[in-house]
C-alpha positions as CSV (number, residue, x, y, z in Angstrom):
1,X,14.6,10.5,12.7
2,X,11.9,10.9,10.0
3,X,8.1,10.5,9.9
4,X,6.5,7.7,8.1
5,X,3.2,8.1,6.9
6,X,-0.1,5.8,6.2
7,X,-3.0,7.7,4.6
8,X,-6.0,7.1,2.9
9,X,-6.4,9.0,-0.5
10,X,-9.4,11.1,-0.6
11,X,-10.0,10.2,-4.4
12,X,-11.9,6.9,-3.8
13,X,-12.4,5.3,-0.7
14,X,-10.5,2.2,-1.7
15,X,-7.3,3.4,-2.7
16,X,-4.4,3.7,0.0
17,X,-0.9,5.3,-0.1
18,X,2.1,4.4,2.2
19,X,4.7,7.0,1.8
20,X,8.7,6.8,2.7
21,X,10.0,8.8,5.4
22,X,11.7,11.0,2.9
23,X,8.6,11.1,0.9
24,X,10.6,9.9,-2.1
25,X,8.8,6.4,-2.5
26,X,5.0,5.8,-2.6
27,X,3.6,2.4,-2.7
28,X,-0.2,3.0,-3.6
29,X,-2.8,-0.2,-3.0
30,X,-6.0,-0.2,-5.0
31,X,-9.0,-2.3,-4.2
32,X,-11.9,-3.0,-6.7
33,X,-12.6,-6.4,-8.0
34,X,-9.2,-7.4,-6.8
35,X,-6.0,-6.1,-5.2
36,X,-3.6,-4.4,-6.9
37,X,-0.4,-2.1,-6.0
38,X,2.1,0.0,-7.8
39,X,5.3,2.0,-6.9
40,X,6.6,5.5,-7.4
41,X,9.8,7.3,-6.9
42,X,8.7,11.1,-6.9
43,X,6.5,11.3,-10.2
44,X,8.5,8.2,-11.9
45,X,6.4,4.9,-11.8
46,X,8.8,2.0,-10.9
47,X,6.0,-0.6,-10.6
48,X,3.0,-0.2,-12.7
49,X,-0.3,-1.2,-10.9
50,X,0.0,-5.0,-10.7
51,X,-2.4,-7.5,-9.1
52,X,-1.9,-9.0,-6.3
53,X,-3.6,-12.3,-5.0
54,X,-3.3,-16.0,-4.4
55,X,-5.0,-19.0,-6.0
56,X,-5.2,-22.1,-3.5
57,X,-5.2,-25.5,-4.8
58,X,-8.9,-25.8,-3.8
59,X,-9.9,-23.1,-6.1
60,X,-10.2,-20.8,-3.3
61,X,-9.1,-17.2,-3.8
62,X,-8.6,-15.1,-0.6
63,X,-8.9,-11.4,-1.3
64,X,-11.3,-11.5,-3.9
65,X,-13.8,-9.1,-4.0
66,X,-12.0,-7.2,-1.1
67,X,-13.9,-4.8,1.2
68,X,-12.1,-2.4,3.6
69,X,-13.7,-2.7,7.1
70,X,-11.6,0.2,8.8
71,X,-8.8,2.6,8.3
72,X,-6.6,4.8,10.5
73,X,-4.1,7.3,9.6
74,X,-1.1,7.8,11.5
75,X,2.5,9.4,11.4
76,X,5.5,7.1,12.9
77,X,8.8,8.7,14.1
78,X,10.9,5.8,15.0
79,X,14.3,4.9,13.7
80,X,15.4,1.2,13.4
81,X,19.2,0.5,13.9
82,X,20.3,-2.9,12.7
83,X,22.6,-4.7,14.7
84,X,26.0,-5.4,12.9
């Protein structure tokens, strides 16, 4: 069983990382005027920072000007075995 780590980056308060159990894959989420994210395998960028959001038919845009209310860090030591 390998741990999964979710932690806030210390560079800017609004950047977050989720790291795979083997620490090979990292998803980075950036909060600024909008939400964007990127994916890395080691140092190789698999998905460059890309904007994430929705635009509803009534011109409402959930997630515009996002704010972090709270964060937490934890390690998960759990194995999920699929039923085949």
